[in-house]
C-alpha positions in Angstrom: 1.1 4.6 8.0 5.0 2.9 7.5 8.2 4.0 8.9 9.6 6.9 7.4 12.0 9.8 7.8 11.1 13.2 8.7 11.1 15.8 5.7 12.3 19.1 4.8 10.8 22.5 3.1 14.5 21.3 0.3 16.8 19.7 0.2 20.6 20.9 -1.6 20.8 19.4 -4.8 23.9 20.0 -7.6 23.2 23.7 -9.2 23.9 22.4 -12.9 21.1 19.1 -14.0 23.0 18.3 -17.7 24.3 15.5 -16.7 24.4 15.4 -13.4 23.5 11.8 -11.1 22.8 11.2 -7.7 25.5 12.7 -5.7 28.8 11.0 -4.6 28.4 7.9 -2.2 31.3 8.1 0.7 33.1 4.6 1.5 30.6 2.3 2.4 27.3 3.7 1.8 25.3 1.1 -0.6 26.5 0.1 -4.0 24.0 -0.9 -7.2 24.2 -4.4 -7.9 24.1 -3.0 -11.9 24.0 -0.7 -14.4 20.3 0.3 -15.3 19.8 1.5 -18.4 19.2 5.6 -18.4 16.7 5.8 -21.7 18.3 8.4 -24.1 15.8 11.2 -25.7 13.7 10.2 -28.5 14.9 11.8 -32.0 11.4 12.9 -32.3 11.1 16.0 -31.3 8.1 18.4 -32.4 6.6 22.1 -30.1 5.5 21.7 -27.1 4.2 23.9 -24.2 6.0 23.6 -21.1 3.7 24.7 -17.5 4.5 25.7 -13.6 3.1 26.8 -10.7 5.3 28.9 -9.3 2.8 32.0 -8.3 5.2 34.4 -6.3 8.3 34.0 -8.7 9.4 36.6 -10.5 10.8 34.9 -13.8 11.2 31.1 -14.2 13.8 29.7 -17.2 13.2 26.4 -19.0 16.8 24.5 -18.5 16.7 22.5 -21.4 20.4 20.7 -23.1 20.3 23.5 -25.1 20.4 26.0 -22.8 17.6 28.2 -20.5 14.1 29.4 -22.1 12.8 32.5 -20.1 9.2 31.7 -19.8 5.6 34.3 -19.9 3.4 34.4 -16.5 -0.3 33.4 -18.4 -2.0 33.3 -15.5 -3.9 29.9 -17.4 -5.5 28.1 -16.4 -4.8 29.6 -13.2 -3.1 32.5 -11.8 0.1 31.4 -10.9 0.9 29.6 -13.6 4.1 30.3 -16.5 4.5 28.9 -20.0 6.4 28.4 -22.9 6.6 26.3 -26.0 9.6 24.6 -26.8 10.4 21.4 -28.5 10.6 18.0 -27.1 9.2 14.4 -27.3 9.6 11.5 -25.3 12.2 11.5 -22.6 13.8 15.2 -23.5 15.5 16.2 -20.2 14.2 19.5 -18.6 14.5 21.7 -15.2 12.2 24.9 -14.2 15.2 27.6 -12.4 12.8 30.2 -10.4 14.6 33.3 -9.8 18.3 33.1 -10.8 18.2 29.9 -8.6 19.5 26.2 -9.6 17.1 24.3 -11.6 15.2 21.6 -10.1 13.4 19.1 -11.6 9.3 19.8 -12.8 6.7 19.5 -9.4 4.9 17.0 -12.3 7.9 15.8 -13.3 6.9 11.6 -14.5 9.5 10.8 -14.9 13.3 11.0 -13.1 15.3 8.5 -14.8 18.6 10.3 -13.7 17.2 10.7 -9.8 15.3 12.4 -8.3 18.2 15.5 -7.8 18.5 15.6 -11.5 16.2 16.7 -15.0 13.1 15.4 -15.1 11.9 14.0 -18.7 8.9 14.3 -21.0 6.8 11.3 -20.9 4.3 10.9 -23.4 1.6 7.7 -22.5 1.4 7.0 -26.6 4.6 5.7 -25.9 3.2 2.8 -24.4 2.1 -0.8 -26.2 -1.3 -1.2 -24.6 -2.8 -5.1 -25.5 -5.6 -4.7 -22.7 -8.2 -3.2 -24.9 -10.3 -5.8 -23.4 -9.9 -5.1 -19.5 -13.4 -3.9 -18.3 -12.1 -3.0 -14.9 -12.3 -5.2 -11.6 -14.1 -3.0 -8.6 -12.6 -3.7 -5.3 -15.4 -4.9 -2.7 -14.2 -8.5 -2.2 -11.5 -8.9 -4.3 -9.1 -11.2 -3.3 -5.5 -8.3 -2.7 -1.7 -9.7 -3.1 0.1 -6.7 -1.4 3.6 -6.4 -3.0 6.5 -4.5 -2.8 8.7 -4.3 -6.6 12.5 -4.5 -4.8 12.1 -7.7 -3.0 9.4 -9.2 -4.3 12.4 -10.5 -6.4 15.4 -10.7 -6.6 16.1 -8.5 -9.4 13.9 -5.8 -8.3 11.7 -4.8 -11.3 8.5 -4.6 -13.0 9.8 -6.9 -15.5 11.0 -9.4 -13.4 8.0 -9.3 -11.0 6.0 -9.9 -14.5 7.6 -13.3 -13.9 5.4 -14.4 -11.2 2.8 -13.3 -11.9 1.1 -17.0 -13.0 1.9 -17.4 -9.4 -0.7 -14.8 -7.8 -3.4 -16.1 -10.9 -2.7 -19.5 -9.6 -3.3 -18.3 -5.9 -6.7 -16.5 -6.5 -5.2 -13.0 -6.3 -7.4 -10.6 -7.9 -5.6 -7.5 -7.0 -2.4 -6.8 -7.1 -1.4 -4.6 -5.0 2.5 -2.3 -5.1 3.2 -0.2 -2.5 4.3 3.2 -3.5 6.7 3.3 -7.1 7.3 7.5 -6.9 10.7 8.2 -7.1 12.8 8.3 -4.2 16.6 9.3 -3.4 18.7 6.4 -3.7 18.2 2.7 -5.0 15.6 1.0 -2.8 13.5 1.7 -0.2 9.9 0.8 0.9 8.6 3.8 -1.1 7.4 6.2 1.4 10.0 7.9 1.3 9.9 9.1 -2.1 9.7 13.2 -3.5 8.4 13.4 -6.6 4.1 11.2 -6.6 4.6 12.2 -10.7 7.3 9.9 -11.6 7.7 5.7 -11.6 11.5 4.8 -9.6 13.6 3.8 -12.5 15.5 1.4 -10.7 12.5 -0.2 -11.3 11.6 0.0 -14.5 10.6 4.2 -14.8 7.0 4.9 -16.4 7.2 2.4 -19.4 8.4 -1.0 -17.3 5.2 0.7 -15.3 2.8 0.8 -18.1 3.7 -3.0 -19.3 3.6 -4.6 -15.9 -0.3 -2.8 -15.4 -0.6 -4.6 -19.0 0.9 -7.4 -18.2 -1.6 -8.0 -15.2 -4.4 -7.0 -17.6 -3.6 -9.7 -19.5 -4.2 -12.9 -17.0 -7.5 -10.8 -15.7 -5.4 -9.4 -12.3 -6.2 -5.8 -11.4 -3.6 -3.1 -10.0 -3.5 -0.8 -6.8 -0.9 1.4 -6.5 0.1 2.9 -3.5 -0.1 6.6 -3.2 1.6 8.2 -0.8 -0.4 12.8 -0.5 0.4 13.3 3.1 4.3 14.2 2.8 7.6 13.8 1.2 10.5 12.0 1.8 13.7 14.1 3.2 15.6 14.0 0.3 14.9 15.5 -3.3 11.6 17.2 -2.2 12.2 20.7 -3.4 8.6 21.2 -4.0 9.1 25.1 -1.1 11.2 26.4 -4.3 8.0 26.9 -6.0 5.0 27.5 -4.1 3.1 27.0 -0.9 2.4 23.2 -1.0 3.3 22.9 2.8 1.6 24.9 5.7 2.4 25.5 9.3 -1.4 25.7 10.1 -1.2 22.3 11.0 1.1 19.8 12.2 2.0 16.0 11.4 4.3 13.4 12.4 6.6 14.5 9.4 6.7 18.4 10.1 4.6 21.3 7.6 1.6 19.0 6.6 0.4 19.5 2.8 -1.0 22.9 2.2 -5.0 21.4 1.4 -6.3 24.5 2.9 -4.3 27.3 3.6 -3.9 29.8 0.8 -2.9 28.4 -2.5 -3.5 25.3 -1.6 -6.2 25.1 -4.5 -3.0 24.3 -6.8 -2.0 21.9 -4.4 -5.2 19.8 -4.3 -4.7 20.2 -8.1 -1.6 18.5 -8.3 -2.8 15.4 -5.8 -6.1 15.0 -7.6 -4.1 15.6 -11.2 -1.6 12.8 -10.2 -4.9 10.3 -9.0 -6.2 11.0 -12.2 -3.1 10.0 -14.5 -2.6 7.2 -12.7 -6.2 5.9 -13.6 -5.9 7.7 -17.3 -2.3 7.3 -18.2 -1.5 3.5 -16.6 -4.5 1.7 -16.9 -4.6 1.3 -12.7 -7.4 -0.1 -11.6 -7.2 1.6 -7.7 -5.4 3.7 -5.2 -4.4 2.7 -1.9 -4.3 6.5 -0.2 -1.6 5.9 2.5 -2.1 7.1 6.3 -5.2 9.3 5.0 -5.6 10.6 8.7 -2.5 12.7 7.5 -4.2 14.5 5.1 -5.6 17.6 7.5 -7.9 18.9 5.4 -10.4 22.5 6.9 -11.8 23.1 3.5 -15.8 22.8 3.1 -15.3 19.9 0.6 -12.0 17.7 2.1 -9.2 16.8 -0.6 -10.5 13.0 -0.2 -14.4 13.9 -0.8 -13.0 16.3 -3.9 -10.8 13.2 -5.2 -13.4 10.9 -5.2 -16.3 13.1 -6.8 -13.6 13.2 -9.4 -12.3 9.9 -10.1 -16.3 8.6 -10.3 -16.6 11.3 -13.1 -13.2 9.2 -14.9 -14.6 6.1 -14.1 -18.0 6.7 -16.1 -16.1 8.7 -18.6 -13.2 5.4 -19.5 -16.5 2.5 -18.9 -14.6 0.3 -16.3 -14.4 0.5 -12.2 -12.0 2.7 -10.1 -11.5 2.6 -6.5 -10.1 4.3 -3.6 -8.9 2.3 -0.6 -7.7 4.7 2.2 -5.7 4.0 4.9 -7.3 5.4 8.1 -6.8 5.5 11.9 -10.3 6.9 12.1 -12.5 3.9 12.3 -15.2 6.2 11.3 -17.0 4.6 8.2 -17.8 8.2 7.1 -14.7 7.4 4.7 -16.4 4.7 3.4 -19.6 6.7 2.7 -21.0 8.3 -0.5 -19.9 11.9 -0.7 -23.1 13.0 -1.2 -24.2 11.6 2.5 -21.5 14.0 3.8 -19.3 11.0 3.6 -15.1 11.0 2.1 -16.3 8.7 -0.9 -13.6 6.3 -0.3 -14.7 2.3 -2.0 -13.0 0.5 0.7 -10.5 1.2 3.6 -7.8 -0.9 5.5 -9.1 -2.6 9.0 -6.4 -2.5 10.9 -8.7 -3.7 14.3 -9.2 -7.2 12.0 -5.2 -7.5 11.6 -4.9 -6.8 15.3 -7.8 -8.9 16.8 -6.5 -11.9 14.5 -2.4 -11.2 16.2 -3.1 -10.5 19.2 -5.3 -14.0 19.3 -3.1 -16.4 18.4 0.5 -14.8 19.1 -0.6 -13.4 22.9 1.3 -10.0 21.7 -0.2 -7.8 24.0 2.1 -4.8 23.5 1.6 -1.5 22.7 -1.3 -0.4 20.0 -2.1 -4.8 21.5 -2.9 -3.6 24.5 -7.0 -3.8 24.2 -7.0 -7.1 22.2 -5.9 -10.3 22.5 -9.6 -12.7 23.9 -10.9 -14.1 21.7 -14.1 -12.1 22.6 -12.3 -9.2 20.7 -12.2 -11.1 17.2 -15.9 -12.1 18.1 -16.8 -8.5 18.1 -14.6 -7.3 15.6 -16.1 -9.9 12.5 -19.8 -8.7 14.2 -18.7 -5.0 14.0 -16.1 -4.3 11.9 -14.2 -2.3 14.3 -13.1 -3.1 17.9 -12.5 0.1 19.2 -16.3 2.3 18.0 -17.4 4.4 21.0 -15.0 2.6 22.7 -11.4 3.5 25.3 -8.5 3.0 23.7 -5.9 2.0 25.7 -3.1 3.2 23.0 -4.5 6.0 22.4 -6.3 7.9 25.9 -9.2 8.1 24.7 -12.2 6.9 23.5 -12.1 5.9 19.9 -14.0 4.4 16.5 -17.9 5.1 16.4 -20.0 2.4 15.8 -21.0 1.2 12.3 -24.1 1.1 10.3 -24.1 -2.6 9.0 -27.5 -2.1 7.7 -25.7 0.5 5.3 -22.2 -0.5 5.1 -20.8 -4.0 3.7 -18.0 -5.8 5.2 -16.3 -5.9 1.8 -16.2 -1.8 2.3 -13.4 -2.5 4.9 -10.2 -5.1 4.3 -8.8 -7.3 6.8 -5.5 -9.7 7.4 -3.2 -11.1 8.9 -0.3 -9.1 7.7 0.9 -5.9 6.0 3.9 -3.9 5.1 3.6 -1.7 7.8 3.1 -5.1 10.9 5.9 -7.1 9.5 8.7 -4.5 8.2 8.0 -2.2 11.5 8.8 -4.5 14.0 12.4 -4.4 15.5 13.6 -7.7 13.5 10.7 -7.7 10.9 9.1 -11.0 11.9 6.6 -12.7 9.7 3.1 -13.8 11.4 5.0 -17.3 10.6 8.3 -16.5 12.3 5.8 -16.1 15.7 3.3 -19.1 15.2 2.7 -23.0 14.7 2.3 -23.3 11.0 -1.8 -24.6 11.7 -2.5 -21.3 13.5 -1.3 -19.2 10.9 -3.4 -21.8 9.0 -6.4 -20.9 11.6 -6.0 -16.9 10.8 -5.7 -17.5 7.6 -8.9 -18.7 7.1 -10.7 -16.7 9.3 -10.1 -13.4 6.8 -10.1 -14.6 4.0 -13.0 -17.0 3.9 -14.6 -13.7 6.5 -17.4 -10.7 5.8 -14.4 -8.8 4.7 -12.4 -8.1 1.7 -9.1 -10.0 2.0 -5.6 -9.0 1.2 -2.4 -11.3 1.5 1.0 -9.7 2.0 3.9 -10.9 -0.1 5.0 -14.3 0.7 2.7 -15.1 3.6 0.8 -17.5 1.4 3.7 -20.1 1.7 4.5 -18.7 4.7 8.0 -17.2 3.6 10.9 -17.4 6.1 12.6 -14.5 4.4 11.6 -11.6 7.0 10.9 -7.9 5.1 12.8 -5.6 7.3 12.9 -1.8 7.4 15.5 -0.4 4.7 16.8 2.8 2.8 19.7 3.7 0.4 19.9 7.1 1.1 23.2 8.4 -0.8 24.1 11.6 1.8 26.0 9.7 4.5 24.8 12.6 7.5 21.3 11.4 6.4 21.8 7.6 5.7 23.6 7.7 9.5 20.1 10.0 11.2 18.3 7.5 9.6 20.0 4.0 11.0 20.2 5.9 14.7 16.7 6.5 14.6 15.8 3.2 14.3 17.7 1.7 16.5 17.2 4.4 18.7 13.6 3.9 18.4 13.2 0.0 19.5 16.2 0.6 21.9 13.7 2.6 24.2 12.1 -0.1 24.0 14.0 -2.9 25.2 16.4 -3.9 21.7 19.7 -4.1 22.0 21.0 -1.6 19.3 22.7 -4.6 17.4 20.3 -6.6 17.0 17.6 -4.1 15.5 18.8 -4.0 11.4 20.7 -0.9 10.2 18.4 0.2 8.0 20.5 1.5 5.5 23.0 -2.0 5.2 22.2 -3.5 1.7 21.3 -6.8 3.7 19.1 -5.5 5.0 17.5 -5.1 1.7 18.9 -8.1 0.3 17.2 -10.3 3.5 14.4 -9.2 2.6 14.0 -10.3 -0.6 11.4 -13.4 -0.7 13.3 -16.6 -1.6 11.6 -18.1 -4.6 12.7 -21.8 -4.2 10.9 -22.4 -1.2 7.8 -22.6 -2.7 8.8 -26.7 -3.9 9.7 -27.4 -0.1 7.3 -29.4 1.9 6.3 -26.8 4.6 6.3 -23.9 2.4 4.3 -25.7 0.1 1.6 -27.1 2.3 0.5 -23.6 3.5 0.8 -22.3 -0.2 -1.5 -25.4 -0.9 -4.0 -24.0 1.9 -4.5 -21.0 0.6 -5.0 -21.8 -2.5 -7.9 -24.1 -1.4 -8.9 -21.1 0.7 -9.5 -18.2 -2.1 -10.9 -21.2 -4.0 -13.6 -21.8 -1.8 -14.5 -18.0 -2.2 -14.5 -18.0 -5.5 -16.9 -20.8 -5.3 -19.1 -21.1 -2.7 -21.8 -17.8 -2.6 -21.1 -18.1 1.4 -18.2 -17.0 1.6 -18.4 -14.3 -0.6 -21.5 -12.5 1.6 -20.6 -8.6 2.7 -23.6 -8.4 5.2 -22.4 -7.6 8.4 -25.5 -7.8 10.0 -25.7 -12.1 9.1 -22.1 -12.4 10.3 -21.5 -14.4 13.8 -18.9 -15.8 16.4 -18.8 -17.6 19.1 -16.1 -18.1 21.5 -16.1 -21.5 24.1 -12.9 -21.9 25.7 -10.1 -23.0 23.4 -12.6 -23.1 20.3 -13.9 -20.5 18.0 -16.9 -21.2 15.5 -17.2 -17.8 12.4 -20.1 -18.2 11.2 -20.8 -18.0 7.0 -24.3 -18.7 5.4 -24.2 -22.5 5.9 -20.7 -22.8 6.7 -18.2 -23.0 9.8 -14.4 -21.9 10.3 -14.4 -24.0 13.3 -10.3 -23.2 15.0 -9.4 -25.0 18.3 -5.9 -23.2 19.7 -3.1 -24.8 21.0 -4.7 -28.4 21.7 -8.2 -30.2 20.4 -11.3 -29.8 21.6 -15.1 -31.0 20.9 -16.9 -28.4 19.6 -20.6 -27.9 19.2 -21.6 -26.0 15.9 -25.4 -24.9 15.0 -27.0 -27.1 12.8 -26.1 -30.4 11.8 -22.4 -31.4 10.3 -22.5 -32.9 6.9 -19.0 -32.2 5.3 -15.4 -31.5 6.3 -14.8 -29.1 3.2 -11.5 -28.5 4.6 -8.8 -28.6 7.3 -5.6 -28.0 8.3 -3.6 -29.2 11.2 -1.3 -32.1 12.5 -3.5 -34.7 14.5 -5.8 -36.8 13.3 -9.1 -36.2 10.8 -11.3 -34.1 12.4 -14.6 -36.5 13.5 -18.2 -34.9 12.8 -20.3 -35.1 15.6 -24.2 -35.0 15.6 -24.0 -31.3 16.5 -20.7 -30.5 15.9 -17.4 -32.0 15.1 -14.1 -33.0 17.6 -10.9 -32.3 17.0 -7.7 -33.5 18.5 -5.0 -31.0 18.1 -4.8 -27.6 17.1 -6.7 -26.8 14.0 -8.8 -25.8 12.0 -11.4 -26.6 10.0 -14.3 -26.2 7.7 -17.8 -27.2 7.5 -20.7 -27.3 5.7 -24.3 -28.0 8.1 -27.5 -28.6 7.3 -29.8 -26.5 9.3 -33.0 -26.9 10.6 -35.6 -25.2 9.0 
C-alpha cells in the first residue's frame, strides 16, 4: 500500500472544457520543466458511438468542440446506459454533461491530454505501431521483476527516455519490468497512486501512444511488462465518478473514505468498469501482467469476489490471445487463498507480494524494530519466513494486536507464488526521508540480502537503482496544482512523521519540486567503483538464477535455513548461500564444499574447510557442495 491523500467524491473544475488545461498555479507552486506537446485531433473522422453509464440521469449530453449533442437512453448493454452516434476519431476531444451539469471527462476516458479536469480524447488502438508479433509472453512465476517509476527512472521522466535504458535491464537479467501506476493524476508528477482516471495514461509520461511504444520496445528486447493498477480508491483531485453513478458506497470504510462499490446497488457496472479496464491493458496495450494495489482494501461481500471474477476473465482472455497473462496482488492478509485457483474458492491471483520477506531481511540486516518490524529482526525469523513464506501465519502480530495470517500448504503452493524483495517503492518512499537500504547498511550487508532473495525460492523483485546501490533517495512527492490541497498534503506528511519524533524541516516537502528531483536516478554512477561493484554482484546473482536449476527451484518443502551465531545458511539443492554478519566465522554446512561459486565482502577470499567455509570478515559466499549419497 502506498502513500496517497484521501479521495473526495468529486472535485471542483472548470465549467467549460474547450481550451481548458490545468487550473492556474499559485506563486511558489510547481512549474513544468518543459512544454509537453498536446496532440491534435485526427483529421480522419467517421461516425462512432459514444456510450456512458449514468443510471440516475434524466438527460445526458455529449459535449464536443462543435457543440452539445443529446444522448438517448439505450439501456444497452445493460440498464442505465446512454449512447449517441457522432463524428470522431483518434484525438477527438469530448466530455459528458449530466442533467445540465458541467462537462466532465468520460469515466472510461483513455486519454486526458489536457489534464484530469479537461475533456477526454478518443483513443484508437489501431494507431499504435506494434512490432512485437513474435512475442510469446512470459509467466510471472520465477521471473526477475524490476520495479520502475517512469517519472524518476530518468531525468526526462518519460516512456521514451526509459526505453533508452532498457538494455541496462536486459544486461541485469530482468525478465519483467513492473511499471508504477500511469493512470492520469492532477499535476505533472506523482508516485501514481493519486490517479483519478484508471483508463488514461498520464500525458507527461507520453500518453497512451508513448506507453504502447514502451511496451513494444520491452517486448523486442525480451522483456515482459507488468503494470501497477489501483482499483481500491481514486485520488483527491479530478475524481468526478460520483456525478455519473454509484461508483462509491458507504457500506464499507477504507483508509481513503467511501469504498469503491463492489457489492451495493449498481455494483455490476462498477465491477465491469474495473474488469474491463484490466482486460484493456492486456488486449490493447499488450501488457503481460498487472500488479493490483492493496487488494485487501477491495471490500466485497458478493458471492463472487471481484478478484475472482477478474481472474476468470483474464484466464479466458489469455486463452484467446495465446499468451500467458498474470495477476500479481499486493495483499496484507498473509493468506495463500489469494493465489489459489478460483475453482477451489481462491482469488485466482498468479502471485502476490510478500512483505514478510522484506521485513525479515530488513530488520535482521538493519536492526530496526519500530512499527511493523516489531516481531522481526532475529535470524530465526528469516529462517521461518524463507521456509514457510509468511512469518505471520497463525502467529500473533504485535503491530496489528491480533493473531494474523494463515499457514501456507507448501505441498500445494510454490515459493514462486510469492514475490520476495529487499526494497520496494513503499518500503523506501514511506520512510521519512526516503532512504534506501544502501543508506542503512554496509555494501556487504546489502549484497547478502540480495543474494538471499535473488537466489531464494521466491519470485524476486529489484527496486530501480537498488542494483547499483544508488546514492539517490526515493521520497514521497506530489504536484497538485491546487494550493490548498498541496498545503494539506505537505502539512499532513510532516505532521505524520512529527508524531514519531521527526522535526518538520527534516521531512521533505512532497510539493517541493526539489523533492521529486532528488529522487531521480543518477545514471552516471554506474561507472563509479562502489556502484559498479554492486551492479556486477547483482548481475552475477541473476546469472546464477538463470544458469543453475537449484536457484530456480520453487518447492518450499525443500527450502532449509540454518542459523548459528552470526551466520545464516540458505540451502538450495547442492548449493549453500552463507552469510556472516558483522565479522567472519567458521561456518559448518551440510555436504562437502567443493567450489566457491561467488562471494562478496571486504576481507580475504573465503576458505573452504572440510565441512564448511571460513570467512574473515562480514561476507556472503555462494558454495557448491557434494552431498553424501
